[in-house]
Backbone of each chain as ProteinMPNN parsed JSONL, in Angstrom:
{"seq_chain_A": "GAVVSQHPSWVICKSGTSVKIECRSLDFQATTMFWYRQFPKQSLMLMATSNEGSKATYEQGVEKDKFLINHASLTLSTLTVTSAHPEDSSFYICSARGTGIGNTIYFGEGSWLTVV", "coords_chain_A": {"N_chain_A": [[293.09, 52.9, 141.981], [293.125, 49.222, 141.278], [295.549, 47.412, 143.559], [298.522, 45.605, 143.891], [300.178, 43.407, 146.094], [303.34, 42.652, 147.385], [305.312, 40.368, 149.536], [308.19, 39.743, 151.224], [309.656, 43.284, 150.805], [312.562, 42.862, 150.815], [315.108, 40.27, 150.943], [316.931, 38.428, 152.457], [318.898, 35.253, 152.663], [320.287, 32.617, 153.645], [322.891, 30.325, 151.57], [321.171, 27.055, 150.377], [319.225, 27.415, 151.613], [315.317, 27.826, 151.833], [313.367, 29.973, 150.521], [310.347, 32.157, 150.756], [307.876, 33.803, 148.468], [305.229, 36.346, 148.52], [302.633, 37.196, 147.16], [299.975, 39.353, 146.629], [296.759, 40.574, 146.13], [295.057, 43.044, 146.53], [292.393, 44.399, 146.319], [290.839, 42.856, 144.58], [289.754, 40.078, 142.958], [292.174, 37.617, 141.991], [292.465, 35.661, 139.502], [294.286, 35.01, 137.871], [297.95, 34.774, 137.992], [300.976, 36.26, 137.428], [304.449, 35.241, 137.799], [307.638, 36.794, 137.618], [311.227, 37.16, 136.874], [314.025, 39.119, 136.874], [316.769, 39.755, 136.19], [320.104, 41.789, 137.591], [320.519, 44.887, 135.22], [319.198, 43.737, 132.975], [316.167, 42.695, 131.249], [312.724, 41.888, 132.661], [311.839, 38.603, 132.761], [309.43, 36.244, 131.915], [308.231, 33.455, 134.335], [306.352, 32.255, 135.23], [302.813, 31.186, 134.936], [300.45, 31.241, 136.922], [296.943, 30.315, 138.024], [294.265, 30.1, 139.818], [294.149, 27.945, 142.027], [294.812, 25.475, 140.046], [297.783, 23.804, 138.8], [300.707, 25.812, 138.446], [302.135, 27.03, 135.266], [304.725, 26.362, 133.784], [307.487, 28.456, 131.96], [309.312, 27.824, 129.589], [312.606, 26.552, 130.569], [312.583, 27.34, 133.469], [312.801, 25.982, 136.662], [310.568, 23.855, 137.703], [310.69, 22.636, 140.072], [312.183, 23.969, 141.608], [311.426, 26.232, 141.879], [308.748, 26.654, 143.638], [305.076, 27.313, 143.074], [302.295, 28.356, 144.453], [299.136, 29.035, 144.213], [296.744, 29.044, 145.874], [294.459, 30.545, 146.722], [291.919, 33.009, 145.817], [293.418, 35.733, 146.185], [296.171, 35.223, 146.846], [299.362, 34.697, 146.097], [302.232, 32.666, 146.069], [305.446, 32.505, 145.637], [308.018, 30.204, 146.079], [311.46, 29.483, 146.581], [313.52, 26.922, 146.45], [315.969, 25.289, 148.067], [318.133, 27.52, 147.75], [320.675, 29.346, 145.844], [323.574, 31.187, 145.066], [323.256, 32.2, 142.677], [320.784, 32.086, 142.424], [320.087, 35.007, 143.067], [317.94, 37.71, 142.678], [315.71, 39.786, 141.278], [312.676, 39.407, 141.887], [309.279, 39.645, 140.465], [306.028, 40.085, 140.911], [302.574, 39.684, 139.413], [299.256, 40.637, 138.76], [295.881, 39.417, 137.421], [292.199, 39.96, 137.249], [289.019, 39.159, 138.233], [286.392, 41.625, 137.824], [287.857, 43.751, 136.78], [288.507, 43.906, 134.353], [290.586, 43.231, 131.735], [292.898, 44.325, 132.39], [295.841, 43.91, 133.887], [297.899, 44.034, 136.944], [301.043, 44.852, 138.309], [302.99, 44.022, 141.365], [305.354, 45.469, 143.895], [307.347, 44.171, 143.721], [310.382, 42.018, 144.65], [313.532, 41.756, 145.896], [315.77, 39.362, 146.301], [318.332, 37.84, 147.745], [321.137, 35.633, 147.561], [323.181, 34.204, 149.911]], "CA_chain_A": [[293.147, 51.483, 141.201], [293.959, 48.151, 142.0], [296.873, 47.166, 144.454], [299.291, 44.056, 144.112], [301.459, 43.767, 147.385], [304.658, 41.8, 147.415], [305.993, 40.74, 150.491], [308.929, 40.946, 151.501], [310.789, 43.899, 149.534], [313.956, 42.764, 150.411], [315.177, 39.408, 151.817], [318.592, 37.699, 152.893], [318.786, 34.343, 153.063], [321.794, 31.516, 153.125], [322.773, 29.086, 150.136], [320.713, 26.308, 150.712], [317.921, 27.485, 152.66], [314.26, 27.866, 151.012], [312.387, 31.347, 150.958], [309.139, 32.397, 150.044], [307.678, 35.552, 148.674], [303.876, 36.361, 148.589], [301.899, 38.327, 146.097], [298.567, 39.438, 147.319], [295.841, 41.188, 145.376], [294.346, 43.737, 147.841], [291.17, 44.69, 146.2], [290.351, 42.207, 143.657], [290.208, 38.485, 143.145], [293.221, 37.504, 141.365], [292.242, 34.473, 138.851], [295.753, 34.553, 137.2], [299.265, 35.789, 138.379], [302.218, 36.018, 136.869], [305.8, 35.447, 138.172], [308.769, 37.348, 137.087], [312.55, 37.485, 137.401], [314.865, 40.112, 136.489], [318.609, 40.031, 136.598], [320.635, 43.479, 137.358], [320.317, 45.322, 134.142], [318.259, 42.931, 132.129], [314.606, 42.796, 131.18], [311.996, 41.064, 132.939], [311.892, 37.181, 131.78], [308.342, 35.695, 133.019], [308.88, 32.572, 135.263], [305.12, 30.847, 135.34], [301.616, 31.923, 135.231], [299.35, 30.333, 137.798], [295.714, 30.224, 137.948], [293.974, 29.911, 141.179], [293.744, 26.26, 142.205], [295.228, 24.967, 139.196], [298.891, 23.977, 138.677], [301.283, 26.632, 137.296], [302.546, 26.263, 134.049], [306.056, 27.417, 133.545], [307.907, 28.88, 131.321], [310.965, 26.616, 129.172], [314.17, 26.808, 131.15], [312.243, 27.498, 134.462], [312.918, 24.388, 137.431], [309.692, 23.843, 138.594], [311.032, 21.77, 141.566], [313.065, 24.313, 142.32], [310.716, 27.508, 142.127], [307.633, 26.026, 143.461], [304.376, 28.63, 143.334], [301.04, 28.153, 144.885], [298.014, 29.762, 144.086], [295.539, 28.283, 146.523], [293.558, 31.426, 147.039], [291.815, 34.149, 144.939], [294.14, 36.911, 146.559], [297.343, 35.018, 147.299], [299.941, 33.557, 145.212], [303.343, 32.152, 146.84], [306.838, 31.625, 145.108], [309.248, 29.238, 147.395], [312.712, 29.343, 145.854], [313.928, 25.762, 147.367], [317.423, 25.36, 148.075], [318.233, 28.793, 146.955], [322.214, 29.371, 145.42], [323.952, 32.923, 144.89], [322.709, 32.967, 141.227], [319.277, 32.734, 142.19], [319.541, 36.166, 143.66], [317.282, 37.916, 141.541], [314.53, 40.392, 141.992], [311.254, 38.833, 141.304], [308.204, 40.674, 140.546], [304.719, 39.254, 140.589], [301.258, 40.789, 138.664], [297.844, 39.35, 138.66], [294.873, 39.732, 136.747], [291.222, 39.366, 138.036], [287.692, 39.626, 138.034], [285.872, 42.812, 138.19], [288.683, 44.665, 136.296], [288.738, 43.901, 132.802], [292.048, 42.133, 131.458], [294.256, 44.607, 132.914], [297.376, 43.316, 134.181], [298.536, 44.943, 137.88], [302.052, 44.562, 138.931], [303.386, 44.054, 142.401], [306.534, 46.085, 143.619], [308.726, 43.409, 143.398], [311.121, 41.341, 146.242], [314.695, 41.503, 146.274], [316.719, 38.076, 146.855], [319.878, 37.857, 147.909], [321.551, 34.429, 148.308], [324.805, 34.453, 150.175]], "C_chain_A": [[293.339, 49.937, 142.051], [295.208, 47.898, 142.34], [297.543, 45.595, 144.073], [299.953, 44.397, 145.249], [302.044, 42.518, 147.349], [305.219, 41.811, 148.785], [307.268, 39.737, 150.583], [309.637, 41.498, 150.334], [312.153, 42.947, 149.59], [314.165, 41.302, 151.442], [316.449, 38.718, 151.512], [318.689, 36.535, 153.116], [320.177, 33.371, 152.725], [321.715, 30.371, 152.094], [322.154, 27.787, 151.235], [319.321, 26.173, 151.474], [316.545, 27.624, 151.443], [313.564, 29.262, 151.152], [310.995, 31.366, 150.018], [308.651, 33.584, 150.073], [306.352, 35.264, 148.262], [303.34, 37.376, 147.989], [300.33, 38.25, 146.216], [297.796, 40.439, 145.976], [294.897, 41.889, 146.481], [292.855, 44.054, 147.629], [290.371, 44.267, 145.179], [290.77, 40.973, 143.797], [290.946, 38.468, 141.791], [292.88, 36.11, 140.494], [293.413, 34.035, 138.325], [296.942, 35.212, 137.77], [300.021, 34.932, 137.898], [303.908, 36.298, 137.897], [306.915, 35.537, 137.08], [310.074, 37.234, 137.599], [313.223, 38.381, 136.585], [316.121, 40.1, 137.218], [318.78, 41.185, 136.328], [320.938, 43.381, 135.585], [319.981, 44.506, 132.576], [316.716, 43.308, 132.462], [313.875, 41.542, 132.079], [311.431, 39.894, 132.056], [310.608, 36.824, 132.873], [308.587, 34.076, 132.876], [307.623, 31.649, 134.736], [303.846, 32.018, 135.347], [300.682, 30.681, 135.69], [297.97, 30.779, 137.894], [295.018, 29.322, 139.114], [293.059, 28.548, 141.224], [293.974, 25.168, 141.149], [296.96, 24.728, 139.351], [299.635, 24.893, 137.901], [301.715, 26.09, 135.73], [303.949, 27.636, 133.752], [306.616, 27.469, 132.262], [309.188, 27.974, 130.839], [312.269, 27.193, 129.807], [313.767, 27.167, 132.589], [312.377, 26.125, 135.08], [311.913, 24.857, 137.911], [309.867, 23.219, 139.968], [311.734, 22.813, 142.18], [312.071, 26.38, 142.797], [308.955, 26.833, 142.124], [306.307, 27.431, 143.748], [303.138, 27.582, 143.433], [300.028, 28.971, 144.49], [296.546, 29.182, 144.57], [294.209, 29.067, 146.975], [293.233, 32.306, 145.715], [292.698, 35.414, 145.063], [295.517, 36.694, 147.046], [297.913, 33.743, 146.473], [301.544, 33.673, 146.143], [304.174, 31.776, 145.771], [307.709, 31.548, 146.085], [310.462, 28.819, 146.343], [313.467, 28.216, 146.691], [315.401, 25.901, 147.001], [318.126, 26.425, 147.506], [320.17, 28.517, 146.965], [322.318, 30.892, 145.522], [323.116, 33.306, 143.339], [321.561, 32.654, 141.299], [318.906, 34.048, 142.698], [319.187, 37.132, 142.465], [316.199, 39.256, 142.318], [313.274, 40.182, 140.973], [310.053, 39.697, 141.808], [306.683, 39.842, 139.982], [303.659, 40.596, 139.92], [300.021, 39.613, 138.408], [297.151, 40.508, 137.95], [293.511, 38.741, 137.145], [289.844, 39.76, 137.643], [287.073, 41.023, 138.51], [286.626, 44.329, 137.554], [289.344, 44.434, 134.777], [289.689, 42.848, 132.776], [293.43, 42.776, 131.953], [294.831, 44.069, 133.8], [298.022, 44.239, 135.366], [299.878, 44.654, 138.207], [302.489, 44.859, 140.43], [304.901, 45.206, 142.377], [307.888, 45.452, 143.679], [309.626, 43.004, 144.977], [312.22, 41.244, 145.552], [315.017, 40.472, 147.039], [317.781, 38.257, 146.691], [320.367, 36.8, 148.59], [322.7, 34.491, 148.967], [325.21, 32.924, 150.76]], "O_chain_A": [[293.643, 49.754, 143.23], [296.08, 48.121, 141.5], [296.846, 44.581, 144.04], [300.308, 45.557, 145.455], [301.42, 41.459, 147.293], [305.587, 42.865, 149.305], [307.181, 38.801, 149.788], [310.079, 40.918, 149.343], [312.672, 42.418, 148.607], [313.546, 41.188, 152.5], [316.877, 38.513, 150.377], [318.518, 36.481, 154.334], [320.894, 33.458, 151.729], [320.734, 29.67, 151.845], [322.478, 27.576, 152.404], [318.625, 25.21, 151.794], [316.816, 27.521, 150.246], [313.202, 29.476, 152.309], [310.722, 30.791, 148.965], [308.713, 34.381, 151.01], [306.107, 34.187, 147.717], [303.631, 38.515, 148.356], [299.627, 37.277, 145.945], [298.434, 40.885, 145.022], [294.106, 41.256, 147.181], [292.089, 44.004, 148.591], [289.404, 44.915, 144.779], [291.748, 40.605, 144.447], [290.585, 39.044, 140.764], [293.221, 35.193, 141.241], [293.664, 32.831, 138.267], [296.779, 36.404, 138.029], [300.049, 33.704, 137.811], [304.278, 37.318, 138.478], [307.131, 34.819, 136.104], [310.157, 37.202, 138.827], [312.884, 38.347, 135.402], [316.417, 40.338, 138.389], [318.222, 41.823, 135.436], [321.34, 42.445, 134.894], [320.443, 44.709, 131.453], [316.205, 43.904, 133.41], [314.383, 40.424, 132.167], [310.792, 40.017, 131.011], [310.607, 36.979, 134.094], [308.961, 33.481, 131.865], [307.737, 30.633, 134.05], [303.872, 33.215, 135.632], [300.327, 29.643, 135.131], [297.934, 32.007, 137.809], [295.194, 28.114, 139.275], [291.963, 28.203, 140.782], [293.437, 24.068, 141.279], [297.492, 25.553, 140.092], [299.373, 24.926, 136.698], [301.591, 24.961, 135.255], [304.084, 28.852, 133.62], [306.3, 26.612, 131.436], [309.962, 27.483, 131.66], [312.804, 28.243, 129.452], [314.81, 27.383, 133.206], [312.165, 25.135, 134.38], [311.896, 25.947, 138.484], [309.057, 23.422, 140.871], [311.96, 22.644, 143.378], [312.206, 27.237, 143.67], [308.206, 26.608, 141.173], [306.562, 28.375, 144.496], [302.956, 26.508, 142.86], [300.522, 30.098, 144.517], [295.549, 28.949, 143.887], [293.193, 28.546, 147.437], [293.997, 32.372, 144.752], [292.738, 36.16, 144.084], [296.129, 37.617, 147.584], [297.501, 32.61, 146.226], [301.862, 34.684, 146.77], [303.834, 30.88, 145.0], [308.128, 32.454, 146.806], [310.349, 27.966, 145.463], [314.067, 28.633, 147.682], [315.909, 26.426, 146.01], [318.855, 26.074, 146.578], [320.808, 27.806, 147.742], [321.448, 31.663, 145.927], [322.561, 34.355, 143.014], [320.943, 32.844, 140.252], [317.722, 34.363, 142.823], [319.922, 37.329, 141.497], [316.032, 39.521, 143.509], [313.007, 40.58, 139.839], [309.823, 40.225, 142.896], [306.447, 39.225, 138.944], [303.806, 41.818, 139.903], [299.921, 38.433, 138.072], [297.398, 41.707, 137.814], [293.475, 37.521, 137.308], [289.615, 40.621, 136.793], [287.353, 41.431, 139.637], [286.253, 45.493, 137.702], [290.434, 44.768, 134.315], [289.714, 41.849, 133.495], [294.551, 42.269, 131.994], [294.109, 43.663, 134.71], [298.677, 45.201, 134.965], [299.707, 43.516, 138.644], [302.339, 46.035, 140.764], [305.426, 45.658, 141.36], [309.032, 45.908, 143.687], [309.507, 43.563, 146.067], [312.104, 40.641, 144.485], [314.725, 40.432, 148.235], [318.302, 38.756, 145.694], [320.266, 36.697, 149.813], [323.491, 35.086, 148.236], [326.371, 32.676, 151.088]]}, "seq_chain_B": "KQEVTQIPAALSVPEGENLVLNCSFTDSAIYNLQWFRQDPGKGLTSLLLIQSSQREQTSGRLNASLDKSSGRSTLYIAASQPGDSATYLCAVTDSSASKIIFGSGTRLSIRP", "coords_chain_B": {"N_chain_B": [[306.494, 32.595, 118.39], [306.024, 35.504, 120.42], [308.517, 38.232, 120.214], [310.194, 40.833, 121.674], [311.846, 43.958, 121.224], [313.923, 46.364, 121.82], [315.273, 49.4, 121.256], [317.271, 52.209, 121.36], [319.568, 50.294, 123.442], [320.718, 52.079, 125.185], [320.455, 55.351, 126.157], [321.764, 58.799, 126.141], [320.889, 62.262, 127.078], [320.968, 65.877, 126.692], [319.228, 67.894, 129.303], [316.044, 69.259, 128.123], [316.02, 68.144, 125.633], [313.733, 66.736, 123.179], [312.985, 63.353, 122.941], [312.899, 59.975, 121.483], [312.148, 57.023, 122.021], [312.223, 53.431, 120.963], [310.226, 50.579, 120.039], [309.562, 47.343, 119.017], [307.834, 44.727, 117.97], [307.318, 41.307, 117.036], [304.96, 39.208, 116.807], [301.962, 40.706, 115.615], [299.266, 40.238, 116.2], [298.258, 41.278, 119.129], [296.992, 42.069, 122.514], [297.342, 44.407, 123.896], [299.659, 46.976, 124.401], [301.879, 48.334, 126.193], [304.098, 51.073, 127.895], [306.111, 51.148, 130.663], [307.895, 52.401, 133.315], [311.158, 51.661, 135.332], [313.002, 52.867, 138.161], [315.951, 52.327, 139.077], [316.584, 49.415, 141.197], [313.888, 49.497, 141.544], [309.963, 48.508, 141.459], [307.845, 48.279, 138.752], [306.393, 51.217, 137.23], [303.635, 52.127, 135.77], [303.008, 53.578, 132.873], [301.802, 54.453, 130.067], [299.071, 53.246, 128.242], [298.577, 51.387, 125.547], [295.478, 50.106, 123.701], [294.644, 47.17, 121.171], [293.454, 48.363, 119.26], [293.499, 51.049, 119.268], [295.593, 54.397, 118.08], [297.304, 56.212, 119.576], [298.407, 57.218, 122.329], [298.442, 59.709, 124.983], [300.025, 61.444, 127.747], [300.831, 63.865, 129.599], [303.672, 65.261, 129.19], [304.507, 62.861, 127.809], [304.002, 60.848, 124.874], [302.883, 58.022, 123.389], [302.873, 55.733, 120.531], [300.997, 53.097, 118.296], [301.892, 51.082, 115.808], [300.256, 48.656, 114.852], [300.153, 46.932, 112.879], [302.896, 47.091, 111.457], [304.395, 46.383, 113.773], [305.2, 47.933, 115.881], [306.258, 50.575, 117.974], [306.184, 53.37, 119.634], [307.633, 55.586, 122.083], [307.524, 59.022, 122.982], [309.225, 61.703, 124.851], [308.865, 64.962, 125.339], [310.88, 67.78, 125.974], [312.714, 67.215, 127.688], [313.646, 65.718, 131.386], [316.206, 65.611, 134.29], [314.649, 64.291, 135.963], [313.554, 62.417, 134.459], [315.105, 60.384, 134.115], [315.787, 57.262, 133.694], [315.067, 53.382, 133.433], [312.989, 52.382, 130.624], [310.534, 50.557, 129.708], [309.105, 48.339, 127.25], [306.03, 46.783, 126.873], [304.288, 43.965, 125.849], [301.015, 42.714, 125.739], [299.623, 39.244, 124.845], [297.338, 38.448, 122.41], [295.144, 37.012, 123.583], [295.158, 37.972, 126.022], [296.428, 36.974, 128.017], [298.706, 36.546, 128.835], [302.083, 38.805, 129.31], [304.988, 40.02, 127.678], [307.879, 41.35, 127.926], [310.222, 43.805, 126.597], [313.438, 44.368, 126.175], [314.077, 46.888, 127.272], [315.113, 50.408, 127.65], [317.821, 52.313, 128.808], [317.953, 55.412, 129.87], [319.119, 58.276, 129.877], [319.378, 61.657, 131.158], [321.066, 64.625, 130.999], [322.102, 67.384, 133.175]], "CA_chain_B": [[306.583, 33.303, 119.81], [306.269, 36.911, 120.341], [309.618, 38.505, 120.677], [309.89, 42.492, 121.958], [312.941, 44.503, 121.088], [313.879, 48.143, 122.227], [316.316, 50.242, 120.576], [318.678, 51.906, 121.61], [319.623, 50.17, 124.675], [320.624, 53.119, 126.36], [320.445, 57.093, 125.468], [322.154, 59.892, 127.302], [320.908, 63.023, 126.207], [320.941, 66.616, 127.409], [318.227, 68.058, 129.543], [315.594, 69.808, 127.644], [315.899, 67.369, 124.422], [312.792, 65.845, 122.961], [313.436, 62.015, 122.369], [311.999, 58.974, 120.873], [312.401, 55.232, 122.406], [311.879, 52.357, 119.8], [310.047, 49.244, 120.38], [309.379, 46.399, 117.934], [307.469, 43.293, 118.5], [307.435, 40.165, 116.123], [303.474, 39.013, 116.602], [301.383, 41.659, 115.462], [298.193, 39.867, 117.22], [298.31, 41.703, 120.463], [295.971, 42.487, 123.049], [297.489, 46.059, 124.074], [300.956, 47.612, 124.803], [302.123, 49.337, 127.669], [305.367, 51.136, 128.336], [306.574, 51.115, 131.64], [309.138, 52.931, 133.602], [311.709, 51.414, 136.316], [313.765, 53.129, 138.572], [317.197, 51.134, 140.039], [316.054, 48.55, 142.466], [312.418, 49.701, 142.002], [309.401, 48.251, 140.762], [307.226, 49.087, 137.553], [305.614, 52.037, 137.243], [302.919, 51.777, 134.211], [302.998, 55.248, 131.846], [300.775, 54.801, 128.834], [298.58, 51.462, 127.757], [297.51, 51.317, 124.09], [295.003, 48.935, 123.278], [295.272, 46.939, 120.231], [292.496, 49.329, 118.533], [294.153, 53.021, 119.577], [297.16, 54.294, 117.537], [298.002, 56.553, 120.644], [298.372, 57.82, 123.755], [299.04, 60.858, 125.63], [299.64, 61.986, 129.183], [301.599, 64.953, 129.805], [304.864, 65.019, 128.483], [304.386, 61.416, 127.266], [303.234, 60.475, 123.739], [303.2, 56.552, 122.926], [302.239, 55.354, 119.258], [301.151, 52.259, 118.017], [301.296, 50.682, 114.706], [300.269, 46.938, 115.056], [300.491, 45.929, 111.397], [304.246, 47.069, 111.439], [304.902, 46.084, 114.833], [306.13, 49.276, 116.084], [305.382, 51.41, 118.818], [307.229, 54.563, 119.663], [307.564, 56.595, 123.104], [308.039, 60.402, 122.401], [309.326, 62.333, 125.581], [309.212, 66.088, 125.24], [311.204, 68.689, 127.222], [313.397, 66.031, 129.139], [314.285, 66.545, 132.364], [317.208, 65.168, 134.781], [313.937, 63.272, 136.47], [313.18, 61.599, 133.419], [316.038, 59.237, 134.063], [315.32, 55.826, 134.111], [314.822, 52.592, 132.547], [311.752, 52.242, 130.104], [310.23, 48.98, 129.552], [308.058, 47.934, 126.549], [305.639, 45.388, 127.046], [303.11, 43.51, 124.939], [299.91, 41.486, 126.254], [299.357, 38.975, 123.742], [296.011, 38.54, 121.967], [294.165, 36.218, 124.616], [295.364, 39.197, 127.143], [296.821, 35.551, 128.995], [300.617, 37.001, 129.651], [302.74, 39.739, 129.024], [306.121, 40.052, 127.321], [308.721, 42.78, 128.221], [311.221, 43.956, 126.07], [314.868, 44.733, 126.967], [314.2, 48.115, 127.756], [316.001, 51.238, 127.068], [318.371, 52.975, 130.022], [317.435, 56.984, 129.749], [320.072, 59.187, 131.064], [319.073, 63.156, 130.567], [322.446, 65.185, 131.424], [321.587, 68.53, 133.712]], "C_chain_B": [[306.975, 34.436, 119.824], [307.793, 37.438, 120.895], [309.516, 40.207, 120.897], [311.516, 42.886, 121.964], [312.927, 46.27, 121.168], [315.367, 48.615, 121.954], [316.142, 51.859, 120.898], [318.47, 51.296, 123.182], [320.046, 50.905, 125.757], [321.013, 54.524, 125.77], [320.83, 57.889, 126.262], [321.862, 61.131, 126.172], [320.744, 64.594, 127.0], [319.822, 67.229, 127.706], [317.637, 69.076, 128.449], [315.206, 69.049, 125.884], [314.663, 66.915, 124.371], [313.529, 64.685, 122.458], [312.733, 60.844, 122.256], [312.981, 57.906, 121.058], [311.463, 54.594, 121.32], [311.138, 51.28, 120.418], [309.439, 48.598, 119.426], [308.828, 44.932, 118.572], [306.949, 42.382, 117.134], [305.945, 39.721, 115.624], [302.803, 39.895, 116.506], [299.565, 41.337, 116.193], [298.356, 39.931, 118.725], [297.034, 42.242, 121.345], [295.889, 44.34, 123.305], [299.246, 46.099, 124.481], [300.767, 48.453, 125.406], [303.644, 49.494, 127.434], [305.239, 51.73, 130.01], [307.988, 51.967, 132.287], [309.708, 52.507, 134.996], [312.645, 52.412, 136.438], [314.945, 52.087, 139.091], [316.341, 50.833, 141.168], [314.946, 48.937, 142.826], [311.38, 48.545, 141.285], [309.124, 48.919, 139.423], [306.292, 50.45, 137.751], [305.159, 52.615, 136.013], [302.592, 53.545, 133.673], [302.089, 55.463, 131.401], [300.714, 53.173, 128.858], [297.656, 52.286, 126.615], [296.813, 50.072, 124.024], [295.005, 48.731, 121.562], [294.375, 47.939, 118.902], [292.921, 50.907, 118.467], [295.132, 53.025, 118.821], [297.962, 54.853, 118.719], [297.483, 56.909, 121.611], [298.979, 58.584, 124.452], [298.852, 61.155, 127.095], [300.881, 62.873, 129.521], [302.573, 65.336, 128.819], [305.264, 64.003, 127.301], [303.55, 61.327, 125.893], [303.716, 58.874, 123.414], [301.852, 56.633, 121.586], [302.161, 54.208, 119.235], [300.823, 52.031, 116.8], [301.388, 49.231, 114.744], [300.405, 46.29, 113.765], [302.251, 46.235, 111.232], [305.076, 46.282, 112.648], [305.855, 46.809, 115.518], [305.123, 49.994, 117.328], [306.897, 52.602, 119.534], [306.94, 55.224, 121.039], [308.162, 57.851, 122.924], [308.097, 60.994, 123.949], [309.884, 63.685, 125.092], [309.672, 66.465, 126.25], [312.022, 67.799, 128.235], [313.778, 66.432, 129.787], [314.936, 65.58, 133.248], [315.978, 63.682, 135.345], [313.293, 62.424, 135.986], [314.098, 60.063, 133.665], [315.593, 58.122, 134.643], [315.081, 54.565, 133.097], [313.459, 52.468, 132.061], [311.617, 50.985, 129.233], [309.318, 48.991, 128.576], [307.427, 46.66, 126.538], [304.148, 44.766, 126.577], [302.667, 42.38, 125.605], [299.266, 40.601, 124.888], [297.811, 38.716, 123.491], [294.702, 37.856, 122.864], [294.619, 37.018, 126.089], [295.951, 37.95, 128.479], [298.21, 35.817, 129.79], [301.293, 38.251, 128.662], [303.989, 39.627, 128.983], [306.83, 41.245, 127.225], [310.024, 42.694, 127.157], [312.578, 44.367, 126.864], [315.285, 46.082, 127.793], [315.323, 49.318, 127.38], [316.301, 52.085, 128.641], [318.725, 54.355, 129.759], [318.206, 57.683, 130.581], [319.84, 60.595, 130.458], [320.107, 63.96, 131.543], [321.456, 66.711, 132.148], [322.445, 69.829, 132.767]], "O_chain_B": [[308.089, 34.712, 119.379], [308.181, 37.024, 121.988], [308.69, 40.802, 120.205], [312.331, 42.226, 122.607], [312.146, 47.1, 120.703], [316.391, 48.153, 122.458], [315.135, 52.545, 120.719], [317.572, 51.628, 123.956], [319.885, 50.62, 126.943], [321.899, 54.639, 124.924], [320.251, 57.827, 127.347], [322.251, 61.192, 125.006], [320.303, 64.437, 128.139], [319.07, 67.366, 126.741], [318.459, 69.751, 127.829], [314.289, 69.427, 125.154], [314.215, 66.592, 125.471], [314.5, 64.805, 121.711], [311.824, 60.711, 123.075], [314.111, 57.772, 120.587], [310.378, 55.0, 120.905], [311.535, 51.048, 121.56], [308.622, 49.291, 118.82], [309.356, 44.256, 119.455], [306.202, 42.899, 116.303], [305.618, 39.781, 114.439], [302.769, 40.375, 117.639], [298.848, 42.254, 116.594], [298.541, 38.955, 119.452], [296.125, 42.83, 120.759], [295.012, 45.176, 123.086], [299.852, 45.085, 124.828], [299.842, 49.265, 125.39], [304.381, 48.614, 126.989], [304.427, 52.562, 130.416], [309.015, 52.063, 131.615], [309.007, 52.834, 135.954], [313.177, 52.934, 135.458], [314.582, 50.987, 139.508], [315.641, 51.569, 141.863], [314.623, 48.922, 144.014], [311.917, 47.695, 140.575], [309.813, 49.824, 138.952], [305.435, 50.419, 138.634], [305.828, 53.35, 135.287], [301.968, 54.418, 134.275], [301.33, 56.344, 131.806], [301.501, 52.283, 129.179], [296.756, 53.126, 126.596], [297.409, 49.02, 124.253], [295.246, 49.637, 120.764], [294.815, 48.075, 117.76], [292.587, 51.723, 117.607], [295.744, 51.972, 118.645], [299.036, 54.336, 119.03], [296.274, 56.956, 121.836], [300.156, 58.307, 124.684], [297.744, 61.135, 127.632], [301.956, 62.298, 129.693], [302.247, 65.704, 127.691], [305.974, 64.158, 126.307], [302.402, 61.772, 125.904], [304.905, 58.629, 123.214], [300.726, 57.128, 121.521], [302.99, 53.65, 119.953], [299.766, 52.486, 116.364], [302.466, 48.639, 114.677], [300.772, 45.119, 113.674], [302.836, 45.257, 110.764], [306.152, 45.706, 112.493], [307.023, 46.486, 115.736], [303.911, 49.987, 117.542], [308.101, 52.459, 119.746], [305.735, 55.456, 121.145], [309.372, 57.845, 122.696], [307.015, 60.842, 124.517], [310.993, 63.779, 124.566], [309.355, 66.008, 127.348], [311.863, 67.801, 129.455], [314.395, 67.478, 129.584], [314.377, 64.486, 133.175], [316.239, 62.485, 135.22], [312.54, 61.675, 136.608], [313.708, 58.927, 133.399], [315.127, 57.975, 135.773], [314.903, 54.849, 131.912], [312.602, 52.432, 132.944], [312.355, 50.549, 128.349], [308.41, 49.766, 128.88], [308.014, 45.611, 126.275], [303.069, 45.173, 127.007], [303.318, 41.407, 125.986], [298.556, 41.149, 124.044], [297.071, 38.798, 124.471], [293.524, 38.198, 122.763], [294.331, 36.506, 127.172], [295.832, 38.168, 129.685], [298.622, 35.453, 130.892], [300.98, 38.489, 127.496], [304.514, 39.186, 130.006], [306.433, 42.145, 126.485], [310.681, 41.67, 126.969], [312.615, 44.636, 128.065], [316.223, 46.339, 128.547], [316.366, 48.993, 126.812], [315.419, 52.416, 129.434], [319.886, 54.529, 129.39], [318.058, 57.74, 131.801], [320.1, 60.729, 129.262], [319.952, 63.915, 132.763], [320.35, 67.028, 131.71], [322.213, 71.016, 132.999]]}, "name": "protein", "num_of_chains": 2, "seq": "GAVVSQHPSWVICKSGTSVKIECRSLDFQATTMFWYRQFPKQSLMLMATSNEGSKATYEQGVEKDKFLINHASLTLSTLTVTSAHPEDSSFYICSARGTGIGNTIYFGEGSWLTVVKQEVTQIPAALSVPEGENLVLNCSFTDSAIYNLQWFRQDPGKGLTSLLLIQSSQREQTSGRLNASLDKSSGRSTLYIAASQPGDSATYLCAVTDSSASKIIFGSGTRLSIRP"}
């Protein structure tokens, strides 16, 4: 089946720095990618939807200048958390939908971000 | 706006019991509904996917039903085992297949 890979799986960064998380579709072209955030013991909340070559569409309450999303190619989307703070510590997970696989959406393994 | 609710939030049962997890959604115009499993600190494992035209799906000891008109789905787990302990998430894909909305999850604990 289709595979979506996220990197890194775990990252620790200092408060005030920026960190980038990558989401790659390994065996299909991902025309649309989704980014979710999950705080401990809570469900996944959709942050934004990105279509290749277009600006991302952010959900209400998500700061687009803080969470920069780039979907420059059909196999890669990146989420950059800028000027990270401890309250940004969370589990970030991406998913992707693409050509040749119907409308099935595949999820990555997720990335744990800890801001200290 | 689609809202997905899961009841109960947490459930603890002894090993061997059959159990039912519930999911409800407010907008019946869906593309499909999925049940996922999430172990602590891990990503998602897809368990069952029911297309909007289907009524149920089965995989091993798991059976998921969908009643689109009433906005409900259930996940039935037969002969529960300690290894079934995890958080179970219900997720609805909207009718345009453009996004997935998750429920809050049910934390399941199976006691040996």
